[in-house]
C-alpha positions, 0 to 999 in steps of 0.5 A: 072511346079510349080517347074520350075516357082520357079527356074525361080523366083530364077534366076530372083531374083539373077539377080536382086540382082546382078544388084542392089547390096546388101549394105555392112553392118558390119553383112552381109559380107557373103551376099556381097561376094556372090553378087560380080562378079569375077572382083569386087573381084579382084578389091577389093584386088588391090589398086587404084594406085598413084592418091592420092599420086600425087594429089598435083602435078597434081590436081587430085580430091581425098578425101585426096591429098598426102595420100599414096593410096586408095582401090577401091570402088564397088558403087553398093554394097555400098563399099567405097574407104578407104584412106591410109596415111603414118605416123610414125612421123605424118600424111603425106598428102599435106598441101595445096589443090587446090581450098582451101585457108586453110592449112592442116598441120600435127603435126611433132612428134619425130622420132621412135628412140626418142619415144623408148628413152622415155621407156614410153609406156603411153606417146607413146600411147598418141602420137599415140592418137594425130596422130590417131586423126589427121588422123581421122579429115583429112579423113584418114582411115588407118595410115601406121605406125609404122615402127618397124624393128630391128636396126640391123646395125647403118647404115640403112638409115631408122633406124630413123623410127624404135625403137630399137635393142631389140625386147621387147622394140620395140614390146611394144613401137609399141603396145603402138603406135598402141593402141593410133592410133586405139583408135581414130577409125582409123587403124594402119599398122605395118611394114615392115614385116619382116627382112627389115633391109637395104635400099640398093636394098630393092626391091630385097635383100634377107635377109638370116636368120636362123629360130631361129634367125628370131623368137627370134629377127626379128619376136619377136617384131612383135609377141608382137605387134600382141598379145598386140594390134591387129593392123588392118593391117600388111605391108609385106616388099619389100625384100626377106626372105630366097629366097622368097619375103615376100609378097608371103611367105605363111609360114610368112603371114599365118602359123606364122602370122595368125595360130601361133600368132592369127592375125585377120587383113589384110595384104597389100604389101608395095608400090611396083611394080607388082609382082606375084599377084596370088602367093601373094593372095595364100600366104595370102597377101590381098591387093596389093598397090599401085595397077595396073589395070593389076593385076585385069585382071591377077587375073581374068584370073588365077581364070578362068584358075584354077591356083588360087582358087576363095576361096583364092581370096574370103578369101582376099576379106573378110579381105578387107571388114572386114577392110572397115567396121571398118573405119570412111569412111564406118561409114559416119564420116565427117572429121572436117579438123581442128584437135587441132594442138596446143594441139598436139604440146604440146604432141610432145614437151612432147615426145621430152623432155622425149626422149632426152638423156644426154650422158655426163655432166662433171663438171655440165656443164648442166643445163646452168646458168640462163641468160647465153649467148650461142655461137651456132655453127653448121647450125643445131643450127639454122636449126633443123632437125625435122625428116627424109626423105622419106615416114616418112617425115611430112608436119608440120607447123613449126620447133622450132630451138635450137636458138629459144628454148634457147631464150624462156628459157632466154638463149641468143644466141651470136648475132654476131655468130648467124648473121653469120650463118643466113646470110650463111643459107640465101645464101645457103638455103636447096634444094627446088623442087619436091623431097625435097618437097615430101621427106624432105630436108637435110638442108643447107651445113655446114659453115666454121668458122674461128679461130678469130670468135671462139676466139671472141665468147669464149671471149664474150659468157658464153658457147658454143653449137656445133650442129652436124646434120645428115639427113637419110631416105628412099631409101638409107643407110648411109656411114661411112665417113662424116656420121657415122664419123664426117667430117673433118670440124666438127672435126676441128670446135669442136677442135677449139671451145673446145680449145678456150672456155676451155682456158677461163674456159667455158663449151662446149656442143655438141648436136647430132641432128641425125637420127641414131647412130654416132661414139662418142668414138674418140671425146667425151673427148673434150666437157663437155657435150653431149646431144643426141637430135635425130630428135625431131619433130617440137617442138625440139628446145623447148625441147632442151631449156628446158633440157639445161636451167634445166626446164626439167630434162633429163630422156631418155635412149638409145634404142641402143648401141653406139659402139666404132668402126663400125667394132666392130659390128658383122654385120659390114661385112654383110651390104653395108657400102661401097656400092656406086652403085645403091640403092633401088629406082633404083635397081629393076631388080634384076641384082645385085643378085650376089653382097654380101650385095646388092643382098643378105645379110647373117645375119651371126651374128645370135643372136649377135644383139646390146647389146646381143653381148656385153654381152659376156666376150670377147666382145669389150668395147662400147662407150655408152651401151644400156639403158644408160642415165644421169639425173640432179638428182639421184635415188635409186632402190630396189632389184627387186622382182619377182613373177610369171610373174611380177617384182616389183621395188621401185624407190626413188629420192635421189637427189635435182631435180624432175625427172623421172627414167627408170627401166629395168630388164635384165636376161641377155636380157631385160625382163621388163621395166617401167618408173616412174612418175615425182618424187620430191626429197625424193619421191618414186614409186613402179613399177610392170612390166610384164616379157616377159617370151618368151625372 
């Protein structure tokens, strides 16, 4: 009888526990797991849907309008919903909120390609700290960044988010970004894992890559960031990898990521439609985003039928809870809703200044003479493209144009020409509406400038600056005509300007305000100087003004190769460079499976990615090589001294201007890199760099 009473008491206690719930704490996850119902477990691995993302349009009541998504709460167990937001170049949330007169803008930082062009991990970590702080103060728990896929082909529409064609540079820059973000107590999410190197049909495209190539190029950068920074989360990509969707690839998500690399965090899906949810759980994908109710019901059914083990589901739930207990929301942090945007703008400017790359500077065309009058050609001179489109677009408070940046440095834009462009922009404003607001605008159309206008500017102004602008972004890849190549209109303008100004002994500078590599070999002989600005964030005009005026000495170096011709690239034929059919956002049914480079893409080039190909003796010439960049000063570097896993180089500024120098050690591929502090004339610095022995 006594034993029966004890059993009965135990049952009643268990029922009471289930009714009341155990409050989640950092040290009681096992207890919480034992108290969750099967449906609650299933709900924790399925996101809360698109409600958060669409709040700005439909007025939904959510903690952070415009955030990409949320997890689902279990209130009886003290498990809160946590907020996930896009953010490679800044936190992506709605700048306005229903019922509030305040604004919630976020700093627009330079794109990933520019950050890697700094070759400065300390600076990138500083950028990460600023972005992480804005996430914290706006109520975001996990930042869905950085994007770090290898720039396999220059036409990938999303290259602007990514760092490099080299896995070591990509991995170490990403690790610095992650350390910075997570120092603020919010999580990062490295993406898109893995071999997601094109946007065309990205939901279904099958990346076919040999394992040795995969490990040395396309996984190596992720391995570096996992080992050096332990990001809280990893985002599995949309695409298939060798016939298996990455989100349900156990070899990728468990065998390699966790068992080989020692990853301890959570894996989530990219924001995709419902797939085989039980297979994703079984593979080690812990969180389905954005999430559908049907996925919860399916998981419950599959566990009850024995087709999915509850142990596999519980393991994923454990990792979700381990993430939740680290977040500001769980710890009760109250966001200020007032991050220091002025201080962060200075960080954005610093990064832009250090990542701009001087590609050409014949005859000392730059810096410009103090007090110069500059004729600014190209819509981009007045309407700077600060960043790319899609989920990487940031709702920033302003963008400083080249026109404004030069004016602040004492270089006067030629008035009549500026008035002509400003009138054109007013008559032809950038597209507005729902999509442009969500995804970013491509800018106003280019203006046709007549020869008399060019001649007048050449007579009155001291120099010319021609801005060539290119937008790119999520959901589609770039094309050769009028994108990688100059348009006929741009080429004609450049030729007219160079002829008119050269005839009067005046210099012409080209500014490349682009999201990716463009062809330069056929026209780079025309101007006196070329400045690669990438898409430099909201302070881009200030950075350009600083470089052009000479206040800042350029120190950026290329993280990618600029080929002479697109078809010089080994990947050229295995990329949808001429595809005009449906792109990734609409090709979700898999009907294009048989189409090469749409249904599948063969990485036939193997290890010949970027500069690795050009190391071969029979490779064609390049327009600008990986690691290239000019300065206003000169440096000498000592012979590298290798000892164990380090290499030591002493750098001396032998010129007349203070500047920074990038040092990289290749044998024959990149093994180590570093960057000096600002060195005055005659000053030296010794850099001790860690060699990546696995490269």
